[in-house]
C-alpha positions as CSV (number, residue, x, y, z in Angstrom):
1,X,59.7,4.1,-55.1
2,X,58.1,6.6,-52.7
3,X,59.6,8.3,-50.1
4,X,57.7,10.6,-47.6
5,X,58.5,13.9,-46.7
6,X,57.4,15.7,-43.7
7,X,57.1,19.2,-42.1
8,X,55.2,20.6,-38.7
9,X,54.9,19.8,-35.7
10,X,57.2,17.7,-33.9
11,X,56.9,18.1,-29.9
12,X,56.9,14.4,-29.1
13,X,58.9,13.2,-32.0
14,X,55.8,11.7,-34.2
15,X,57.6,13.2,-38.2
16,X,60.6,11.4,-37.2
17,X,60.2,7.6,-38.1
18,X,64.3,6.6,-36.8
19,X,63.7,6.6,-32.9
20,X,67.4,6.8,-32.6
21,X,67.2,10.9,-34.2
22,X,64.5,11.6,-32.1
23,X,66.0,14.4,-29.1
24,X,64.4,14.3,-25.7
25,X,62.5,17.5,-26.8
26,X,62.5,17.8,-30.6
27,X,61.7,20.8,-32.2
28,X,59.2,21.5,-34.6
29,X,60.3,21.0,-38.7
30,X,59.8,23.9,-40.6
31,X,60.9,22.8,-44.2
32,X,60.1,19.7,-46.0
33,X,62.2,16.8,-44.8
34,X,62.8,13.1,-45.6
35,X,61.1,10.6,-42.9
36,X,60.9,7.5,-44.6
37,X,61.6,5.5,-47.9
38,X,60.7,2.0,-47.1
39,X,58.4,0.2,-45.7
40,X,55.1,1.0,-44.0
41,X,54.1,2.9,-40.7
42,X,51.4,3.0,-39.1
43,X,49.6,6.0,-36.6
44,X,46.9,5.9,-34.0
45,X,44.6,3.2,-32.9
46,X,41.7,0.7,-34.3
47,X,38.6,0.1,-32.1
48,X,39.0,-1.7,-29.1
49,X,35.6,-3.5,-29.7
50,X,37.5,-6.5,-31.4
51,X,37.5,-5.3,-35.0
52,X,40.3,-5.5,-37.5
53,X,41.5,-3.7,-40.9
54,X,39.3,-7.2,-42.3
55,X,36.1,-6.0,-40.9
56,X,36.3,-2.3,-42.7
57,X,38.4,0.0,-44.4
58,X,37.1,3.7,-43.3
59,X,37.7,4.8,-39.7
60,X,37.7,8.3,-38.7
61,X,37.2,10.0,-35.3
62,X,36.2,13.5,-35.1
63,X,38.3,16.0,-32.5
64,X,35.0,16.2,-30.3
65,X,35.6,12.1,-29.7
66,X,32.8,10.9,-32.6
67,X,34.1,7.9,-34.7
68,X,32.4,6.4,-37.7
69,X,33.5,3.2,-39.2
70,X,32.2,2.3,-42.4
71,X,32.2,-1.6,-43.6
72,X,33.1,-3.1,-47.2
73,X,29.4,-3.1,-48.1
74,X,29.0,0.3,-48.0
75,X,28.9,2.6,-50.9
76,X,31.5,4.9,-50.0
77,X,34.6,5.2,-51.3
78,X,36.1,7.8,-48.8
79,X,35.4,9.0,-45.0
80,X,37.0,11.9,-44.0
81,X,36.5,13.6,-40.2
82,X,37.0,17.5,-39.1
83,X,36.6,18.9,-35.7
84,X,32.6,18.4,-35.5
85,X,31.7,16.0,-38.1
86,X,32.4,13.7,-41.1
87,X,32.0,13.7,-44.7
88,X,31.7,10.8,-46.9
89,X,32.2,10.4,-50.9
90,X,30.0,7.9,-52.5
91,X,31.1,5.7,-55.7
92,X,28.5,7.7,-57.7
93,X,30.9,10.9,-56.6
94,X,27.8,12.3,-54.5
95,X,29.5,14.6,-50.8
96,X,27.2,13.7,-47.4
97,X,28.2,15.6,-44.4
98,X,26.8,15.4,-40.7
99,X,27.7,16.6,-38.0
100,X,27.2,19.2,-34.9
101,X,24.2,21.3,-35.7
102,X,26.2,24.4,-34.0
103,X,28.4,24.4,-37.0
104,X,25.9,24.3,-39.9
105,X,28.7,26.3,-42.1
106,X,30.9,23.0,-42.7
107,X,27.9,21.0,-43.5
108,X,27.7,23.0,-46.7
109,X,23.6,22.7,-47.2
110,X,20.4,23.2,-45.8
111,X,19.9,21.5,-42.1
112,X,16.2,22.3,-42.0
113,X,15.4,20.3,-45.0
114,X,17.8,17.2,-43.6
115,X,19.4,17.2,-39.9
116,X,22.5,17.9,-39.2
117,X,23.5,14.5,-37.7
118,X,22.0,12.5,-39.8
119,X,24.1,12.2,-43.2
120,X,22.9,14.6,-45.7
121,X,23.8,15.0,-49.4
122,X,25.4,18.7,-50.5
123,X,23.5,18.9,-54.0
124,X,25.7,22.3,-54.5
125,X,28.6,19.5,-55.2
126,X,26.2,17.7,-57.9
127,X,26.3,18.9,-61.4
128,X,29.5,20.2,-61.7
129,X,30.9,21.9,-64.7
130,X,34.6,19.5,-64.6
131,X,32.9,16.0,-63.3
132,X,32.2,14.5,-60.1
133,X,33.8,14.9,-57.0
134,X,36.9,12.6,-57.1
135,X,38.0,13.5,-53.7
136,X,37.6,15.2,-50.3
137,X,39.3,16.7,-47.5
138,X,38.9,18.2,-44.7
139,X,40.6,19.9,-41.0
140,X,39.7,22.0,-38.4
141,X,36.4,23.7,-39.5
142,X,37.1,23.7,-43.3
143,X,36.4,21.4,-45.7
144,X,37.5,20.7,-49.1
145,X,36.3,19.0,-52.4
146,X,38.3,17.9,-55.5
147,X,36.4,17.2,-58.9
148,X,37.4,14.9,-61.4
149,X,38.4,18.2,-64.1
150,X,40.6,19.2,-61.0
151,X,38.6,22.0,-59.6
152,X,39.0,23.0,-56.2
153,X,35.8,23.4,-53.8
154,X,36.0,24.3,-50.0
155,X,33.4,25.3,-48.0
156,X,33.1,25.6,-44.0
157,X,33.6,28.2,-41.3
158,X,33.6,28.7,-37.3
159,X,30.3,31.3,-36.2
160,X,31.7,34.7,-35.3
161,X,35.3,33.8,-36.2
162,X,37.6,35.1,-38.8
163,X,38.1,31.9,-41.3
164,X,41.9,30.9,-40.4
165,X,42.5,29.8,-44.0
166,X,40.6,31.1,-46.9
167,X,39.2,34.5,-46.4
168,X,36.2,34.4,-48.3
169,X,35.0,30.8,-46.9
170,X,31.1,30.3,-46.3
171,X,29.1,27.7,-46.1
172,X,28.4,27.3,-49.5
173,X,30.8,25.1,-51.3
174,X,32.7,27.4,-53.9
175,X,35.3,26.7,-56.3
176,X,39.0,27.8,-55.0
177,X,41.6,29.9,-57.3
178,X,45.3,28.6,-57.0
179,X,47.5,31.1,-58.4
180,X,50.9,30.1,-58.5
181,X,53.5,32.1,-59.3
182,X,55.8,31.0,-62.7
183,X,59.4,31.3,-63.1
184,X,59.1,34.4,-65.2
185,X,56.9,35.9,-62.0
186,X,53.4,35.8,-64.2
187,X,50.6,34.0,-61.8
188,X,49.0,31.5,-63.1
189,X,45.6,29.8,-62.4
190,X,46.4,26.2,-61.8
191,X,44.4,23.1,-62.1
192,X,44.7,20.8,-58.4
193,X,45.3,17.4,-58.7
194,X,45.9,16.9,-54.9
195,X,45.0,18.5,-51.7
196,X,45.2,18.3,-48.1
197,X,43.4,20.6,-45.2
198,X,45.1,20.8,-41.7
199,X,43.3,23.2,-38.5
200,X,44.7,26.3,-40.1
201,X,46.3,25.2,-43.2
202,X,45.8,23.9,-47.3
203,X,48.4,21.9,-49.1
204,X,47.7,21.2,-52.8
205,X,49.8,19.5,-55.7
206,X,48.7,21.3,-59.0
207,X,48.6,19.4,-62.7
208,X,51.9,20.4,-63.5
209,X,53.7,18.9,-60.4
210,X,54.1,22.6,-58.3
211,X,53.1,22.5,-54.6
212,X,51.4,25.5,-53.1
213,X,50.7,26.0,-49.2
214,X,48.4,28.6,-47.6
215,X,47.5,30.0,-44.0
216,X,49.2,29.4,-40.5
217,X,52.6,28.4,-40.3
218,X,52.9,28.6,-36.4
219,X,54.9,25.2,-36.9
220,X,56.3,25.2,-39.9
221,X,53.4,23.6,-41.4
222,X,54.3,25.1,-44.6
223,X,57.4,23.5,-45.1
224,X,58.7,27.1,-46.7
225,X,62.2,27.1,-44.2
226,X,63.1,30.6,-43.6
227,X,60.9,32.4,-45.7
228,X,58.2,31.1,-43.7
229,X,59.5,33.5,-40.7
230,X,59.3,36.5,-39.7
231,X,61.4,39.0,-37.7
232,X,58.3,38.2,-35.4
233,X,57.8,34.8,-35.4
234,X,56.1,32.3,-38.1
235,X,54.5,34.0,-41.0
236,X,50.3,33.4,-42.0
237,X,49.9,33.3,-45.7
238,X,46.5,34.9,-47.0
239,X,47.9,34.5,-50.3
240,X,49.0,30.8,-52.4
241,X,53.1,30.5,-52.2
242,X,54.4,27.4,-53.9
243,X,57.2,25.6,-52.0
244,X,60.4,25.4,-53.8
245,X,62.6,23.5,-51.7
246,X,61.2,20.0,-52.6
247,X,63.2,17.4,-55.0
248,X,63.2,17.6,-58.7
249,X,64.4,16.2,-61.6
250,X,63.4,14.0,-64.5
251,X,63.5,10.8,-61.9
252,X,61.6,12.5,-59.4
253,X,58.3,14.0,-58.6
254,X,55.1,15.0,-55.9
255,X,52.1,12.3,-56.6
256,X,50.5,13.1,-53.6
257,X,50.0,15.8,-50.7
258,X,48.0,15.2,-47.2
259,X,48.2,17.0,-43.6
260,X,47.9,16.5,-39.8
261,X,46.4,19.3,-37.8
262,X,49.7,21.3,-37.8
263,X,51.5,19.5,-40.4
264,X,52.5,18.6,-43.7
265,X,53.6,16.0,-46.0
266,X,54.7,15.1,-49.5
267,X,55.3,11.9,-51.2
268,X,57.5,11.7,-53.8
269,X,57.7,8.5,-56.5
270,X,61.5,7.8,-57.4
271,X,61.8,6.1,-60.5
């Protein structure tokens, strides 16, 4: 059985699947909390042109209102949206990006070779040392790609603004090192099994089952509870921190992580 834990922005009770438990003015959730353990829940809406889930398998909307739909005949395994554009992953592991030309850092490629508003290959993510890209994630003005060998690459940024998540973020896809503090107090570099990107934060699942977070905690989206706050308010983390208050045991393991703009989700498999 799989159970879902959520933390972060909850102004409309959107992280509480039990409608009877939602207060009139619900607070944000600052610690990963069990939300559902059975059934299927759906958020958002489908296009209003008569299309159904049988007609397509990928539907993404960027913050600027642009929508992309891929049908079942396309050579695509994943499509993600960031604030001003999109990225797609092909069955062969190639990454394609397109979007607003005013934000070239998010494209990860030379717009002089291929226009920003047309899908163009991110060649820097090909022929990588640990194999092809197997998953994409995006949020805000940051994009991430995970290789088959569990290396993480990130790129993006807003021209003229300091990066909100990773301080050394650039328009060139670059490998990201995630350091996790082990129980004995030593930092060790982690292999990444899954990745989620929000507006100003990131969440990763490491190969050994740890969940680590970085970035803004303004709405409790890092899931650190009291550890994610200071006397002056929520913390913003510039280095990776391990989330320690998650279910653990021989019959429980985290199998995937996701991020909304100001929220985070963890799926725990129970056997």
